[in-house]
C-alpha positions in Angstrom: -27.5 2.6 0.1 -25.3 4.3 2.9 -21.4 3.3 3.1 -18.9 4.7 5.8 -15.5 3.8 5.7 -13.1 4.3 8.6 -9.2 4.5 8.6 -6.6 5.4 11.2 -4.8 7.9 9.4 -5.2 9.6 5.7 -1.5 10.1 5.0 0.4 9.4 1.9 0.7 5.7 1.4 -0.8 3.0 -0.2 -3.7 1.7 1.9 -5.0 5.6 2.2 -4.9 6.4 -1.4 -6.4 2.9 -2.1 -9.4 4.1 0.1 -9.5 7.6 -1.2 -9.7 6.4 -4.8 -12.6 4.1 -3.7 -14.1 6.7 -2.1 -14.1 9.1 -5.0 -15.4 6.6 -7.3 -18.0 5.2 -5.4 -18.8 9.4 -5.2 -19.9 9.0 -8.7 -22.5 6.3 -8.7 -26.0 7.5 -7.4 -27.9 6.1 -4.8 -24.9 6.2 -2.3 -24.6 8.2 0.5 -20.9 8.1 1.9 -19.0 8.9 5.0 -15.4 8.7 5.6 -13.7 8.4 9.5 -10.3 9.2 10.1 -7.8 9.9 13.0 -5.5 12.9 12.9 -2.7 12.2 9.7 0.7 14.0 10.8 4.2 13.2 10.3 6.4 13.5 7.3 4.6 11.6 5.2 2.3 13.7 4.0 -1.4 13.7 4.2 -4.9 13.1 1.6 -6.7 15.1 3.8 -7.0 17.9 0.9 -8.4 15.4 -1.6 -11.1 14.4 0.8 -11.9 17.6 1.6 -12.9 18.3 -1.9 -16.3 16.6 -1.1 -18.2 18.4 1.6 -19.1 16.6 4.4 -17.6 13.3 3.8 -14.6 13.4 6.3 -15.5 13.4 10.0 -12.0 13.3 12.6 -11.3 11.7 15.2 -8.4 12.6 17.1 -8.3 9.9 19.7 -8.4 7.5 16.7 -4.3 6.9 16.7 -1.9 4.4 15.3 0.2 4.0 18.4 -1.3 1.9 21.3 -3.1 4.4 23.8 -5.8 2.4 25.9 -7.5 5.9 27.2 -7.5 7.0 24.1 -8.4 4.3 22.3 -11.7 3.9 24.5 -12.3 7.5 23.6 -12.2 6.8 19.8 -14.0 3.2 20.3 -16.9 5.4 22.1 -16.9 8.3 19.4 -16.6 5.8 16.8 -20.1 4.3 18.0 -21.9 7.7 18.4 -20.8 8.5 15.2 -22.1 5.3 13.2 -25.1 5.3 15.3 -25.9 9.4 13.6 -24.9 8.5 10.4 -26.6 4.8 10.5 -24.8 2.9 7.4 -26.3 0.3 5.5 -22.2 -1.1 5.6 -19.0 -0.4 7.3 -15.6 -0.7 5.5 -12.4 -0.7 7.7 -9.1 -0.2 6.8 -5.8 -0.5 9.1 -4.6 -2.1 12.3 -6.3 0.5 14.6 -9.2 1.2 13.0 -9.8 -1.5 11.8 -10.0 -3.2 15.0 -12.1 -0.6 16.8 -13.7 0.1 13.9 -15.6 -3.3 13.5 -16.2 -3.4 17.3 -17.7 -0.1 17.3 -20.1 -1.3 14.2 -21.5 -4.3 16.0 -22.4 -1.8 18.7 -24.2 0.6 16.4 -26.2 -2.4 15.4 -24.4 -2.3 11.2 -25.8 -4.7 9.2 -23.0 -5.6 7.2 -19.0 -4.6 8.2 -16.3 -5.6 6.3 -12.7 -5.6 6.5 -10.1 -4.7 3.9 -6.6 -6.0 4.5 -4.6 -3.9 3.4 -1.6 -5.7 5.4 -1.1 -8.3 8.0 -1.4 -6.6 11.8 0.0 -9.9 13.2 3.3 -11.7 11.5 7.1 -12.8 12.3 8.2 -9.2 11.9 6.9 -8.1 15.5 7.5 -9.4 19.1 6.4 -12.2 20.5 4.0 -10.5 22.7 2.7 -8.3 20.1 2.4 -10.8 17.6 0.2 -12.7 20.3 -1.6 -9.4 21.0 -2.5 -8.5 17.4 -3.7 -11.9 16.4 -6.3 -12.0 19.5 -7.4 -8.8 18.4 -8.1 -9.5 14.9 -9.7 -13.1 16.0 -12.1 -10.9 18.4 -13.0 -8.5 15.5 -13.6 -11.2 13.4 -16.2 -12.5 14.6 -18.1 -9.1 14.1 -16.8 -9.2 10.3 -19.4 -10.5 7.4 -16.2 -10.1 4.7 -12.9 -9.5 4.0 -11.5 -7.6 0.9 -7.3 -8.5 0.2 -5.3 -6.5 -1.5 -3.6 -9.7 -2.4 -4.6 -14.0 -1.9 -1.9 -14.0 0.5 -3.5 -12.1 3.4 -6.7 -14.7 3.3 -3.9 -17.4 3.5 -2.3 -16.2 6.5 -5.7 -14.7 8.4 -7.1 -18.0 7.6 -4.3 -20.0 9.1 -4.7 -17.6 12.0 -8.4 -19.0 12.5 -9.9 -15.8 11.4 -13.1 -16.5 9.1 -14.0 -18.7 6.6 -12.5 -18.6 2.5 -15.8 -18.1 1.2 -15.6 -14.2 3.5 -12.7 -13.2 1.2 -12.6 -11.8 -1.8 -9.3 -10.2 -3.9 -9.2 -7.7 -5.2 -5.9 -5.6 -6.9 -5.5 -2.1 -5.3 -6.1 0.3 -8.4 -4.7 3.1 -9.3 -4.8 5.7 -12.5 -2.7 4.3 -14.6 -2.4 6.8 -17.6 0.0 8.8 -15.7 2.3 6.0 -15.5 1.6 4.3 -19.0 2.4 7.8 -20.7 5.0 8.4 -18.4 8.6 9.2 -20.5 12.8 8.9 -19.5 13.3 12.4 -19.4 16.9 13.5 -19.8 16.2 17.2 -18.0 14.7 15.4 -15.2 17.0 13.0 -14.4 19.8 15.9 -14.9 17.2 18.0 -12.1 18.0 14.9 -9.4 21.6 15.0 -10.8 21.0 11.9 -12.6 22.9 11.3 -16.4 21.1 9.7 -19.4 23.6 7.4 -19.0 22.9 5.8 -15.1 21.4 2.9 -15.3 18.4 4.5 -12.4 17.6 2.0 -9.6 14.4 3.3 -7.9 12.2 2.6 -4.8 9.1 4.1 -3.9 8.5 3.8 -0.4 7.9 5.7 3.4 11.3 5.8 5.1 9.5 3.2 8.1 11.0 0.1 9.1 10.1 -3.0 7.4 10.1 -1.5 4.3 13.5 -2.8 3.3 15.7 0.4 2.6 18.7 -0.9 4.1 18.3 -4.0 2.5 18.6 -2.2 -0.2 21.2 0.1 0.3 23.6 -3.2 1.0 22.8 -4.8 -2.1 23.5 -1.5 -4.3 26.9 -1.5 -2.0 27.5 -5.1 -3.4 26.3 -3.6 -7.0 28.1 -0.6 -7.1 31.7 -1.9 -8.3 30.8 -3.9 -11.0 28.1 -1.5 -12.4 29.8 2.0 -11.7 26.7 3.6 -14.1 24.1 2.2 -11.1 22.4 4.9 -9.0 20.3 4.6 -6.5 16.8 6.8 -6.2 15.0 6.5 -3.0 11.7 8.5 -3.3 9.7 9.5 -0.4 10.1 10.5 3.1 10.0 9.4 6.6 11.5 8.9 10.0 14.4 6.7 9.2 15.8 9.5 6.7 19.1 10.6 8.4 19.8 6.7 9.6 19.3 6.1 6.0 21.4 8.7 4.7 24.0 8.2 7.7 24.6 4.0 6.5 24.7 5.3 2.8 27.7 7.1 4.0 29.4 4.3 6.3 28.8 2.1 2.5 30.5 4.7 0.8 27.3 5.4 -1.8 25.9 8.1 -0.8 27.3 10.2 -3.5 25.3 7.6 -5.5 21.8 7.2 -3.7 19.8 10.3 -4.4 16.9 10.9 -1.6 14.0 12.9 -2.7 12.2 13.3 0.1 8.8 14.0 0.3 6.7 13.9 -3.0 3.1 14.2 -3.6 1.6 11.3 -5.4 0.9 13.1 -8.8 4.7 13.3 -9.2 5.4 9.9 -8.3 4.4 8.9 -12.2 7.2 11.5 -13.6 10.0 10.0 -11.7 9.2 6.5 -11.8 9.5 7.2 -16.0 12.8 8.1 -15.2 14.1 4.8 -13.7 15.3 2.0 -15.6 13.9 -0.5 -12.9 12.1 -0.9 -9.4 13.7 -2.5 -6.2 11.1 -3.2 -3.5 12.2 -5.2 -0.3 9.3 -4.6 1.9 9.5 -7.6 4.6 5.7 -6.4 5.2 2.4 -5.4 3.3 -0.4 -6.9 1.5 1.2 -6.3 -1.7 3.2 -2.6 -2.1 1.6 -0.2 -4.5 5.1 0.6 -5.8 5.0 -2.7 -7.5 2.3 -2.8 -10.1 3.1 1.3 -10.6 6.0 0.7 -11.9 5.3 -1.9 -14.3 2.7 0.2 -15.7 5.4 2.3 -16.6 6.7 -0.8 -18.3 9.7 -1.0 -15.5 10.8 -4.8 -14.5 10.8 -4.9 -10.7 13.0 -7.0 -8.0 11.2 -7.6 -4.9 11.3 -9.3 -1.8 9.3 -12.6 -1.3 7.0 -10.7 1.2 3.5 -12.1 1.1 1.2 -11.3 -2.0 4.7 -9.7 -4.0 4.6 -12.7 -5.8 0.8 -11.8 -7.0 2.4 -9.1 -9.7 6.7 -10.1 -9.4 6.4 -13.0 -11.4 9.7 -14.5 -11.1 10.9 -14.4 -14.8 8.0 -12.7 -16.3 7.3 -9.7 -14.6 10.8 -9.2 -12.6 13.1 -10.9 -10.2 11.5 -12.6 -7.0 14.3 -13.1 -4.6 14.0 -14.7 -0.8 13.7 -12.3 1.7 17.0 -10.7 3.1 18.7 -12.0 0.6 20.3 -8.8 -0.4 23.6 -10.8 -2.4 20.3 -11.8 -4.5 19.4 -8.9 -4.7 22.3 -7.4 -6.3 22.9 -10.4 -9.0 19.5 -9.4 -10.0 20.2 -5.9 -10.5 23.3 -6.5 -12.3 21.9 -8.3 -14.7 19.2 -6.1 -15.5 21.8 -3.5 -15.8 23.4 -5.5 -18.6 21.0 -6.8 -20.8 18.2 -3.8 -22.0 16.2 -6.0 -23.8 15.4 -8.3 -21.1 14.1 -5.2 -19.2 12.1 -3.7 -21.9 10.6 -7.5 -22.3 9.6 -7.4 -18.4 8.2 -4.1 -18.3 6.3 -5.5 -21.5 4.8 -8.2 -19.3 4.3 -6.5 -16.8 2.5 -3.5 -18.3 0.2 -5.6 -20.2 -1.0 -7.1 -17.0 -1.2 -4.0 -14.5 -3.6 -2.5 -17.3 -5.9 -5.5 -16.9 -6.0 -5.8 -13.8 -5.1 -2.4 -11.7 -7.7 0.2 -12.9 -9.6 1.9 -10.3 -12.6 1.9 -12.0 -12.4 -2.2 -11.6 -10.9 -2.0 -8.1 -14.4 0.2 -7.4 -16.8 -1.7 -8.9 -15.4 -5.2 -8.1 -16.1 -3.9 -4.1 -19.4 -2.3 -5.0 -20.3 -5.8 -6.6 -19.7 -7.7 -3.6 -21.3 -4.5 -1.1 -24.6 -5.2 -3.2 -24.4 -8.8 -2.7 -23.7 -8.5 1.1 -26.7 -5.7 1.5 -29.1 -8.2 -0.7 -28.7 -11.3 1.4 -29.8 -8.9 4.7 -32.4 -7.5 2.6 -31.3 -4.1 2.7 -31.9 -3.2 -0.8 -34.1 -4.6 -3.1 
């Protein structure tokens, strides 16, 4: 069975790590011929291309497949996508992300691909955008949805959002949690020497966040929450893991709030380094406004760390209020501060929430489970269309 994945870019991020992990897992299964098409991966977020290049011939790059709206490049990318798919002749095309998801599905339909799957890692439309952009992306998703035989979604919330927008039918959707290598998180430890490397003392209560420093990830709200918390919990420190275009703006914001000396910006780190940094956290706060289900939440839970999260999209499917952490209404950074204060003052609560979260993640977020769940749907759809016997 020939399977082609299409993604806009291979930066270091949840959707991209999901895609690469899927391909690496599928590559171990006999009888599958795999391809990956991506646009250029450039920027402060880093790139996963070296991981993909370990499999010779896997990656095809289309330079015109770029994230911003660019009519001229988009048309060229569509033509090149169709040409590539006609050459590869996949039985299944599996698209990811907004731009590649729309152009990839149209190209797959034009190339006569029998099975077209789109993976919703986060909504491409919604109130986080302006009215015109929201309408444009909604219409584009409805149009591409006509050519979509099935949807994978990292959280059940994505199915609800897309169905409400008139895209697909309930039976077209399958929730598949975004698996990741669990062992590095399960084995992570709160190492005093590593804390000291980042200027953190063993007595500090370290609140972590793992995310690109880009809009809608909620870093500014977390700084506001931390500014409320800091006078009440002098030993609290904030560890921000990741880099992005908002770095200097967030540093200035922290300075204005008078907390810069208690905030650590790690800058860009490789995915392999994230588990050890999560290990030196006492809890994780993720105040995103938009994404299906941030991998940072289950990763922290795998390390036994309780989480505090805004109630965005599918966050409640992992941040189970009172069981694995605290779920706070989006925008209520005072509520975030109160939850963090409660955790800082109650080590036994942190331990209980972390253990419950670790057990839940261990049962649901293994990479082999994610790969097998996707392969099961691939085979079913291929069988229904007479592509395999």
